[in-house]
C-alpha positions in Angstrom: 12.5 24.4 -14.9 12.9 23.6 -11.2 9.4 22.2 -10.9 9.9 20.1 -14.1 13.1 18.7 -12.7 11.4 17.6 -9.5 9.0 15.5 -11.5 11.9 14.0 -13.4 13.3 13.0 -10.0 10.1 11.1 -9.1 6.6 11.1 -10.6 4.5 11.9 -7.6 4.8 14.7 -5.1 2.8 16.2 -2.1 2.4 19.9 -2.5 4.1 20.6 0.9 7.2 18.7 -0.3 7.4 20.7 -3.5 7.0 23.9 -1.6 9.8 23.1 0.8 12.2 22.1 -2.0 11.6 25.3 -3.8 12.2 27.3 -0.7 15.4 25.5 -0.1 16.5 26.7 -3.5 15.8 30.2 -2.5 12.8 30.6 -4.9 10.0 32.9 -3.9 6.5 32.6 -5.4 2.9 33.1 -4.7 0.3 30.3 -4.1 -1.3 31.1 -7.5 2.0 31.0 -9.4 2.9 27.6 -7.8 -0.5 26.2 -8.8 0.0 27.4 -12.4 3.5 25.8 -12.5 2.2 22.5 -11.1 -0.7 22.4 -13.6 1.7 22.9 -16.4 3.5 19.6 -15.7 1.2 17.6 -13.4 -2.3 16.6 -12.5 -4.0 15.2 -9.4 -6.9 12.8 -8.4 -9.7 14.1 -6.2 -10.0 10.7 -4.5 -8.2 7.4 -4.1 -4.8 6.3 -2.8 -3.0 9.2 -4.5 -5.6 11.9 -3.7 -4.3 15.5 -3.8 -0.8 14.4 -4.7 0.6 16.0 -7.9 1.4 13.4 -10.6 3.5 13.9 -13.6 1.5 14.2 -16.8 1.6 11.0 -18.8 2.2 8.8 -15.8 -0.7 6.7 -14.4 0.1 5.2 -11.0 -2.9 2.9 -11.3 -1.0 1.0 -14.1 2.4 0.8 -12.4 2.8 -1.4 -9.2 6.0 0.5 -8.4 3.9 3.6 -7.7 2.8 2.0 -4.4 5.7 3.6 -2.6 4.2 7.0 -3.4 0.8 6.3 -1.9 -0.7 8.3 0.9 -1.3 7.7 4.6 -2.6 10.1 7.2 -2.2 11.0 10.9 -5.0 12.5 13.0 -4.1 14.0 16.4 -6.1 12.2 19.1 -8.8 14.3 20.8 -7.1 14.6 24.2 -4.0 16.1 22.6 -5.6 18.7 20.4 -5.1 21.6 22.9 -1.4 21.5 22.0 -2.2 21.9 18.3 -4.8 24.6 19.0 -2.3 26.7 20.9 0.4 26.5 18.2 -1.9 27.1 15.3 -3.2 30.2 17.0 0.4 31.5 17.2 0.8 30.7 13.4 3.7 28.3 14.1 4.7 25.8 11.5 7.1 22.9 11.2 9.5 22.1 8.3 8.1 19.4 6.2 11.3 17.3 6.4 11.1 17.4 10.2 7.6 16.0 10.1 8.5 13.3 7.7 11.4 12.2 9.9 9.2 12.3 13.0 11.3 14.8 14.8 8.4 17.0 15.8 4.7 16.6 16.7 2.3 18.0 14.1 0.4 21.3 14.8 -2.4 20.4 12.4 -5.2 18.1 13.5 -4.8 16.0 10.4 -1.9 15.4 8.1 -1.6 13.7 4.7 1.8 12.1 4.2 3.5 10.2 1.4 4.9 6.8 2.4 8.0 7.3 0.3 9.1 10.3 2.3 8.7 8.8 5.8 12.0 8.2 7.6 11.1 4.9 9.2 12.8 1.5 8.6 9.6 -0.5 9.1 7.5 1.6 6.7 10.2 1.6 4.0 10.7 -2.1 4.3 7.0 -2.8 3.9 6.3 -0.5 1.0 9.1 -2.1 -1.0 7.9 -5.6 -0.7 6.4 -7.1 -3.9 2.7 -6.0 -4.2 0.1 -8.6 -3.1 -2.6 -7.1 -5.4 -2.5 -7.6 -9.2 -4.5 -4.5 -9.8 -4.7 -1.1 -8.2 -7.7 -0.9 -5.8 -9.7 2.3 -6.0 -9.4 2.8 -2.2 -6.3 1.0 -0.9 -4.1 1.2 -4.1 -1.5 -1.6 -4.3 -1.7 -2.5 -0.6 -4.2 -4.6 1.3 -6.4 -2.8 3.8 -4.6 -4.6 6.6 -1.1 -3.4 5.5 -2.4 0.2 5.1 -3.9 0.2 8.6 -0.7 -1.1 10.0 1.4 1.6 8.3 -1.0 4.2 9.6 -0.6 2.9 13.1 3.1 3.0 12.7 2.9 6.6 11.8 0.8 7.3 14.9 3.2 5.5 17.2 6.2 7.5 15.8 4.4 10.9 16.2 3.1 10.1 19.7 6.6 9.1 20.7 7.8 12.7 20.2 4.8 14.5 21.8 6.5 17.2 23.8 4.2 17.3 26.8 2.7 14.8 29.2 -0.6 13.1 28.5 0.2 10.9 25.5 1.6 8.0 27.4 -1.5 5.9 27.6 -2.5 6.7 24.0 1.0 5.7 22.8 0.8 2.4 24.7 -2.6 1.6 23.2 -1.4 2.5 19.7 1.8 0.5 20.1 -0.1 -2.6 21.3 -2.6 -2.3 18.5 0.2 -1.9 15.9 2.0 -5.0 17.1 -1.2 -7.0 17.1 -2.2 -5.8 13.6 1.4 -6.5 12.3 1.1 -10.1 13.5 -2.3 -10.3 11.9 -1.0 -9.0 8.5 1.9 -11.5 8.7 -0.5 -14.3 9.5 -2.7 -13.4 6.5 0.3 -13.2 4.2 1.4 -16.7 5.3 -2.1 -18.1 5.1 -2.7 -16.6 1.6 0.7 -17.8 0.5 -0.1 -21.4 1.6 -3.5 -21.2 0.1 -2.1 -20.1 -3.2 0.4 -22.9 -3.1 -2.3 -25.4 -2.2 -4.5 -24.1 -5.1 -1.6 -24.3 -7.5 -0.7 -27.8 -6.3 -4.3 -28.9 -6.7 -4.5 -27.2 -10.1 -1.3 -29.0 -11.1 -2.6 -32.3 -9.8 -5.8 -31.7 -11.6 -4.0 -31.1 -14.9 -2.0 -34.3 -14.3 -5.2 -36.2 -13.6 -7.1 -35.1 -16.6 -5.2 -37.3 -19.0 -5.4 -40.0 -16.4 -9.2 -39.7 -16.1 -9.3 -39.7 -19.9 -7.1 -42.8 -19.9 -9.5 -44.3 -17.3 -12.4 -43.6 -19.6 -10.5 -45.3 -22.5 -9.6 -48.1 -20.2 -13.2 -48.5 -19.3 -14.2 -48.7 -23.0 -11.4 -51.1 -23.6 -12.5 -53.2 -20.7 -16.1 -53.3 -22.0 -14.7 -54.4 -25.4 -12.7 -57.1 -23.8 -15.8 -58.3 -21.9 -17.7 -58.4 -25.2 -14.8 -60.3 -26.8 -14.6 -62.7 -23.8 -18.4 -63.3 -24.1 -17.9 -63.9 -27.8 -15.1 -66.3 -27.2 -17.1 -68.2 -24.6 -19.9 -68.5 -27.1 -17.4 -70.0 -29.6 -16.1 -72.3 -27.0 -19.6 -73.5 -26.2 
């Protein structure tokens, strides 16, 4: 019942988020039991923008642009900082999923898969709620352009690197921050350029539609002009 209600709340969940919600309710279960419960109400893709997320049965995110807010992003710990992760993993330490999604702690795992919807960041939430630029769901990038997804991924990296608890991340953070700002401007430029291009195409298309009758009229005018010339020639013959 609890698992079913979660999917009534929203259609797509990461497994870690489901696990934490159940623990918060004081429910104990084994990994096998949880998998059985999830398979009873949900399914998952083995690839694509929703890969490994549990999706409510009967709901297809590829047909719903609103599903873009539930897409995935990832964070990979930079090579120079992996000693921190190694040490904590060896001690079997873990973080609460909510603390990770709110960027309060630095991950212990080398790689994390996160859901955009769950990330507590104003920029990310603002971007994912903008109207989708794509008319169909791309097999790799979903409802976002590659530029936007890369920008969101960099934003996640900046937020995590900002809370790295030791020294050594300063130069990496500065590099990621600069790259994020640069890519953000690039995405904005592309949006503006594409918007102007679409307006230009629509304007040209509209002008073309308006000119078609005109061109047709011109053709009729040319025919009428030819007829008039023939009539003039006929009149001149009569005059002669």
